[in-house]
N, C-alpha and C positions, 0 to 999 in steps of 0.2 A: 165628342168628348175624348180627349187623349188621356191615356192611362200611363202613368210613369211606372216602368218596371224597375224594380230595385233588386239588384243581385245581393243576396246575402252570402256572406263568407262564413262557412262553418268549419273550414279546415285550412291547413297550410297548402300552398301550391307545391308542386314537385320541385321547382327551382328553389323556393325558400327552404324546403327540407334538405336539399342537397347542399346548399350553402351552409346551413347550420351544422350538418354532419361533417362537412369539410373543416369548419372552424374547430369543432370539438376534436376531430382526429388530429389536426395540427397541434392543438394545445396539449393533448395527451402525449403525442410524440416528443415534443419539446420537454415536457415534464418527466417522462421516462428517461430520456437521455441525461437530463440534469441529475436525476436521482442515481443513475448508474455511475456517473462521474463522481458524485459525492461519496457514494458507497466505496468505490475503488480507492479514493483518496483516504477515507477513514481506515480501510483495511491496510493500506500501505503504511500509514502513520502508526497504527497499532502494531504492525510487524516490526517497524524500526524501534519502537519503545520496548518491545519484547527482546530484540537483539541487544539493546543497551542493558536491559536487566540481566541477560545472559552474560554479558561482559562483566557486569558488576559481580555476578555470582562466580564467574571464572576467576576474577581477581581475588575474591575471598578464599576460594578453594585452592588457588595457586599458592597463597600464603601458607595454607595448611598442608597440602599434599606435595608441593614441590613444583610441578609443571602442569599447566593446563593449556589446551589449544582449542580455539574455535576455528573450524574449517568451513569456508563458504564455497560450495560447489557452484558451478556455473548456472544451473537452471532450477534445481529442484530443492535441495535441502541444506540446512545449516546443521553441522554436526558439532556437538559439545563433547570434546575429546579429553578425557581425564587419563593421563599417563598411558596413552595408547589404547584405551578402551572407549569405544564410542557409546556414550551413555544416553544422550538425548538427541532427538532430531526435531527440527522445526521446519515445516514446509513453507516455501515462499508463496506469497500471493501470486496469482496467475499474471498479474500486471507488472511484476518486478523481475529483474534479472541482475546478476552481478556483472559489471563490466570492467572493474579494476580491483585488484587485491585478491588474496586467496585465504589468508588466515591471520589470526591475532593470537600471540602466545604470551602466557604469563609465567614467570618463574616465582620462586619463593620470596624473592626480594622485591616483588611488584614490578620488575622490569618487563616491558612488553615489546614484542616485535614491532618495529616501526613500519607498520603497514597502513595503507589507506584503503578503505573498502568503499567502493562506489556502486550504488544500485541505480539502475535506470528504469523508469516507468514507461509503459506503453504510451502514455500521454505526453511524454517529453520531459517529465520532472526527473531530477537527479537528487539522490540522498547521499551525502558524503559523510562517512564515519572516519574520524581521525583520532587515533589514540595518542595521548600525550605521554612521552617517555618518562619514566621515573615513578609517577604516582598512579599510573593506570587509569587516568581520567580519559573519557572518550567524549569528543565533541561531535555533535550531529548538526549538519546544516542541510537545508533544502535549497538546491540551486535552481 
């Protein structure tokens, strides 16, 4: 009489476990990279919105006080300069740097210096801030 031996499988094999861990690791890596990119993009856009609000504030204060200047330094800070006194500082996100332009100036009659400020992201995005002469309107475009 022949007896059939049946193997029972109570656990995963080593190969199955390694394949599963590899898939999970790959999925987590892709997810973390996508999250980091999205977070950098949100930080950059929030910074640009803050810069635009500073420009609007400078425009209003320029009407009241006479002359306002926003100074963009190359790597670290945006200075909000009121009549030669640096009042506020805004740090740049780590992923942005200024590559063109240095400052925007407002006078009491809302005339602004014809500067174009361009920020470059580490991921290759460009943010272009162009003030419009006369009314102090600033246009922001993402290139």
